[in-house]
C-alpha distance (Angstrom), angle and dihedral (degrees) to the residues before:
residue distance angle dihedral
M1 . . .
D2 3.79 . .
I3 3.80 109.5 .
F4 3.79 95.5 -173.3
K5 3.78 132.4 67.6
E6 3.80 117.8 -123.0
N7 3.82 90.7 -100.7
N8 3.85 89.0 55.8
E9 3.81 95.1 -111.4
E10 3.78 112.8 142.0
R11 3.76 115.8 -108.1
T12 3.79 119.3 -139.3
P13 3.80 107.4 -117.5
T14 3.79 119.2 -133.5
V15 3.79 109.8 -100.6
Y16 3.79 115.1 -162.7
C17 3.80 116.0 -149.1
D18 3.80 133.3 176.6
V19 3.83 95.8 -164.7
K20 3.79 99.2 111.4
N21 3.82 94.8 178.8
C22 3.82 93.5 62.2
T23 3.80 119.5 106.5
Y24 3.81 89.8 -130.4
H25 3.83 95.6 54.0
D26 3.81 109.1 110.0
G27 3.80 97.1 -155.5
E28 3.80 92.2 -104.4
N29 3.83 99.2 71.3
I30 3.81 95.1 -92.0
C31 3.82 123.5 125.9
T32 3.81 112.3 -132.6
A33 3.82 98.0 -170.0
N34 3.81 113.8 126.2
K35 3.80 89.8 -134.9
I36 3.78 133.1 12.4
K37 3.77 131.8 -156.8
V38 3.78 120.8 -156.5
G39 3.78 125.0 -178.0
P40 2.93 175.7 59.1
S41 3.78 102.9 -141.4
H42 3.81 92.5 -138.8
A43 3.83 95.6 59.2
I44 3.79 115.7 130.7
S45 3.81 98.6 -174.7
S46 3.81 138.3 19.9
I47 3.80 91.1 -99.7
D48 3.82 88.2 63.6
T49 3.81 93.9 58.2
I50 3.80 132.8 92.1
C51 3.78 133.7 -169.8
A52 3.79 107.9 -119.3
T53 3.81 89.5 -171.0
F54 3.83 91.8 67.9
K55 3.78 112.6 124.5
A56 3.78 117.9 -176.9
G57 3.77 115.1 -115.9
N58 3.78 135.7 134.7
K59 3.78 108.3 -151.5
Y60 3.85 91.6 129.0
H61 3.82 101.0 25.2
């Protein structure tokens, strides 16, 4: 999979998200944030992680 456009600009990957009450949720389980931050750095499994980009909103809830 090529992660860069031909002109070497980074492409935003598709981030799937089930959190319907987030401002960045598009109503079809896609995150629309320009950048995301997931942590904490000491996580050892996906259950230990959180999305620090989450912003409460309810436009699709």
